[in-house]
C-alpha positions in Angstrom: 79.5 44.2 55.4 79.1 41.0 58.1 75.8 39.5 58.2 73.7 40.0 62.1 74.3 38.0 64.1 70.8 36.9 64.3 70.7 36.3 60.5 73.4 34.6 60.5 72.3 30.0 59.3 73.3 27.9 62.3 76.5 26.3 62.0 76.7 22.6 59.8 76.5 20.5 61.9 74.8 21.7 65.4 71.6 20.7 65.4 69.0 20.1 68.5 71.2 18.7 71.7 74.3 19.5 70.5 73.8 22.9 69.7 72.1 23.1 73.2 75.2 21.9 74.7 77.6 24.4 73.0 75.6 27.4 73.6 75.9 25.6 77.7 79.7 25.2 77.2 80.1 28.6 75.8 78.5 30.5 78.9 80.5 28.5 81.5 83.2 30.0 79.9 81.9 33.7 79.5 81.2 33.3 83.5 84.7 33.3 85.0 85.1 36.2 82.8 82.2 37.9 83.7 83.2 37.2 87.5 86.4 38.7 86.9 85.1 42.1 86.1 83.0 42.3 88.8 85.8 41.5 90.6 88.3 44.2 89.8 85.6 46.8 90.6 85.0 45.0 94.0 88.6 45.1 94.9 89.3 48.5 93.9 85.8 50.1 95.7 86.7 48.0 99.3 90.8 49.4 98.6 89.7 52.6 97.4 87.1 53.6 100.0 90.2 51.9 103.0 92.6 54.3 101.5 90.0 56.7 101.9 89.2 56.2 105.5 93.1 55.4 106.7 92.8 51.9 106.7 96.1 49.4 106.4 95.8 47.2 103.2 97.1 44.2 104.5 97.6 40.5 103.4 94.4 39.5 105.7 92.1 42.2 104.4 93.0 41.1 101.1 92.6 37.1 101.5 89.6 37.8 102.8 88.1 39.6 99.8 89.6 37.3 97.8 88.1 34.0 99.8 84.7 36.0 99.0 85.3 35.9 95.0 86.6 32.1 95.6 83.1 31.4 96.8 81.5 32.8 94.3 83.2 30.9 91.3 82.4 27.6 93.9 85.8 26.7 94.6 86.4 27.8 98.4 87.9 24.5 99.6 90.2 24.8 97.4 91.2 28.2 98.3 91.5 27.5 101.4 93.6 24.3 101.4 96.3 27.0 98.3 95.9 29.8 99.9 96.2 28.4 104.1 99.7 27.4 103.9 101.0 30.6 102.0 99.7 32.7 104.9 101.2 30.9 107.0 104.3 30.8 105.8 104.3 34.7 104.9 103.1 35.7 108.2 105.6 33.9 109.2 108.0 35.7 107.5 106.7 38.8 108.7 107.2 38.2 111.9 111.2 37.4 111.6 111.6 40.7 109.6 110.6 42.2 112.7 113.0 40.1 114.7 116.0 40.6 111.9 116.3 44.3 113.2 116.8 43.0 116.7 120.3 41.4 116.1 122.9 44.2 116.9 124.4 44.3 113.4 124.8 47.6 112.7 123.1 49.1 109.4 125.4 49.6 106.5 125.6 53.2 104.6 124.1 52.5 100.8 124.5 56.2 99.5 128.1 55.9 98.3 127.4 53.0 95.9 124.1 55.0 94.9 126.4 57.9 94.1 128.6 55.4 92.3 125.4 54.1 90.2 124.2 57.6 89.6 127.5 59.8 88.6 127.4 61.7 92.3 123.9 62.0 92.7 121.4 61.1 95.3 118.0 60.4 93.4 115.9 60.5 96.4 117.2 64.3 97.1 117.0 65.3 93.4 113.6 64.3 93.3 112.6 65.3 97.0 114.2 69.0 96.1 112.4 68.8 92.9 108.0 67.9 93.7 108.1 67.6 97.8 106.4 70.3 99.6 106.5 69.9 103.4 103.9 72.3 103.8 101.2 70.6 101.3 100.0 66.8 100.4 100.7 67.1 96.5 99.3 64.9 93.7 102.5 63.0 93.9 102.8 62.5 97.1 98.9 60.5 97.0 100.3 58.9 94.1 103.7 57.5 95.5 101.7 56.6 98.4 99.7 54.4 96.4 102.2 52.7 94.8 104.0 51.9 98.1 101.3 50.9 100.2 100.0 48.5 97.6 102.6 46.3 98.3 101.0 43.5 100.0 98.2 43.5 97.7 99.1 43.7 94.3 101.4 40.6 94.3 98.0 38.5 96.1 96.0 40.3 93.4 97.9 38.3 91.1 98.4 35.2 92.4 94.8 34.7 92.8 94.7 35.2 88.7 97.2 32.6 88.3 95.2 30.2 91.2 91.6 31.1 89.0 93.6 29.8 85.7 95.7 27.2 87.1 96.6 25.8 90.1 100.1 24.5 89.3 101.3 28.0 87.7 100.1 29.4 91.0 101.7 27.3 93.3 105.3 27.8 91.6 105.1 31.4 91.3 104.3 31.5 95.2 106.9 29.2 96.2 109.1 31.7 94.0 107.6 34.9 96.4 108.3 32.7 99.3 111.8 31.9 98.5 112.7 35.4 97.6 111.1 37.0 100.8 113.8 34.1 102.6 116.7 35.1 100.9 116.0 38.2 101.3 115.2 38.0 105.4 118.8 36.4 105.5 120.2 39.3 103.9 118.0 41.6 106.6 119.5 39.5 109.4 123.3 39.5 108.3 123.8 42.7 106.1 121.4 45.3 107.4 121.0 48.9 105.3 119.6 51.6 106.0 117.5 53.7 104.1 118.1 57.2 102.6 115.4 58.7 105.6 117.4 57.1 108.2 120.6 57.9 106.8 120.1 62.0 105.7 117.7 62.5 108.8 116.0 65.8 109.3 117.6 67.4 112.2 120.9 65.5 111.5 122.1 66.0 109.0 122.1 70.0 106.8 118.6 70.9 105.2 120.4 71.1 101.7 120.7 67.1 101.8 118.3 65.7 104.3 115.4 63.1 103.6 111.7 63.3 104.0 110.2 60.8 105.4 107.8 61.8 102.8 105.3 58.8 104.1 104.5 59.2 107.6 104.4 62.9 106.7 101.6 62.4 103.9 100.5 60.1 106.3 99.9 63.1 109.5 99.0 65.5 107.1 95.6 63.2 106.0 94.5 61.4 109.0 96.6 62.2 112.0 96.1 59.6 114.8 92.9 58.2 112.2 94.8 56.1 110.6 94.1 52.7 111.4 96.3 49.4 111.6 95.1 46.5 112.2 96.4 44.6 116.1 97.6 41.7 114.2 100.1 44.1 112.5 100.2 46.5 115.5 102.2 44.0 117.9 104.9 43.1 115.3 107.9 45.0 115.5 109.1 46.8 111.9 112.2 46.2 110.8 113.6 49.6 109.2 117.0 48.3 108.2 114.9 46.2 105.6 115.8 48.3 102.4 118.3 46.2 100.7 117.2 44.4 98.6 113.8 46.4 98.0 110.9 44.0 98.1 108.4 46.5 96.7 110.5 46.9 93.7 110.7 42.9 93.8 107.1 41.4 94.1 105.4 43.1 91.3 109.0 42.1 88.9 108.5 39.0 90.1 104.5 39.0 89.3 105.7 40.5 85.8 108.1 37.9 85.3 105.9 34.9 86.3 102.7 36.7 83.9 104.7 37.0 81.1 104.5 33.7 79.1 100.7 33.4 79.7 99.3 37.1 80.3 101.8 39.4 78.0 99.2 42.4 78.7 98.8 41.9 82.3 102.6 41.3 82.6 103.1 44.6 80.5 101.2 46.6 83.3 103.2 45.2 85.5 106.8 46.1 84.0 104.9 49.6 84.3 103.6 48.9 87.5 107.4 48.4 88.9 108.3 51.1 87.3 106.1 53.2 89.2 106.6 51.8 92.4 110.5 52.6 92.0 109.9 55.4 91.4 108.2 56.1 94.3 109.8 54.4 97.2 113.0 56.1 95.6 110.2 60.1 95.8 109.2 58.8 99.5 113.3 57.9 101.1 112.1 54.8 101.9 114.7 53.2 99.5 118.0 53.8 97.6 117.3 53.1 93.6 119.9 50.4 94.1 118.3 48.7 96.6 115.2 47.9 94.1 118.4 46.8 91.9 118.8 44.4 93.7 115.7 43.2 94.7 115.4 42.2 90.4 118.5 40.1 91.2 116.4 38.3 93.6 114.1 38.1 91.4 116.1 36.6 88.8 117.8 33.8 91.7 114.5 32.9 93.0 112.8 32.1 89.8 115.9 30.3 88.4 115.8 28.0 91.4 112.2 27.2 91.9 111.8 26.7 87.4 115.1 24.6 87.8 113.7 22.3 90.7 110.0 22.0 88.7 112.1 21.1 85.7 114.0 18.6 87.6 111.2 16.9 89.2 108.9 17.1 85.9 112.0 14.9 84.8 112.0 12.7 88.0 108.1 11.9 88.0 107.4 8.1 86.5 105.5 8.6 83.7 101.8 7.0 84.4 100.8 3.8 81.9 97.4 4.5 81.3 95.0 1.2 81.5 92.6 1.2 78.6 89.0 1.8 79.7 86.8 -1.5 77.7 84.4 -0.4 75.8 80.8 -0.4 77.2 78.2 -2.4 75.4 76.0 -1.0 73.2 72.1 -0.4 74.5 
């Protein structure tokens, strides 16, 4: 049985000032961990209250909440310098995504591809017939809605974890995220596709093949007209044909890819999260499963491009010659 910590003899070679320095160093290493745990509880409380009160969780609220943590870490200026450009580009993408739906291109019907992949069935219809009850709000409706609404908060929160540990790793992740969003925007612009709820809209097709837009129906049942969307987003024109690829599935998948080499437990959790998102968006009628599979392809392409560029830039960067520092004379 190991000796109690207080009874252990002092470590050899650590006496007086050396032991004091080691104690201070350990305290500094523990401080970010304490702040990280507190931050998780803080974010969970904020987002939980927002969902409970029917307030849309949007990127600006997530970044505002994270800025408080950055101030607690003493890195407010660095936070503004690193996150400012990302926010500008991300909001620019959001505005352009709405424009992509106004180009006049007819949306493609992917139900045939979905049936080809899933042996003649449509997983959305199968899941809704098995689990959806239009007359009430079921637990699976709440869970699916939660994973759908965490579309923006999750990659931003994971990016913050990367940023706290390594700004360089954070920048690569953000570069891949923005590149993937740009590639998706180009696809939405020239090759729009209709989601299941639109292709099999209630009142247009027979009831046995109709797809409920569960998200809207659940929001209506829970909050009615009291669901709050910020003026910033209420003035944007959403693109209902931005379905293929699914960025709802691609964002957490990309986060898992970039977490894998450094934070294995986080990466495994993100893989499970991505699976839950896939099931949720298909059940809600917002995406076909092939939309998510295509999203994973975009994850691979964006990651390969960013990492190849980073590797190329590293080899082109000239080696920095270190000038030897002259020794100071002793007192």
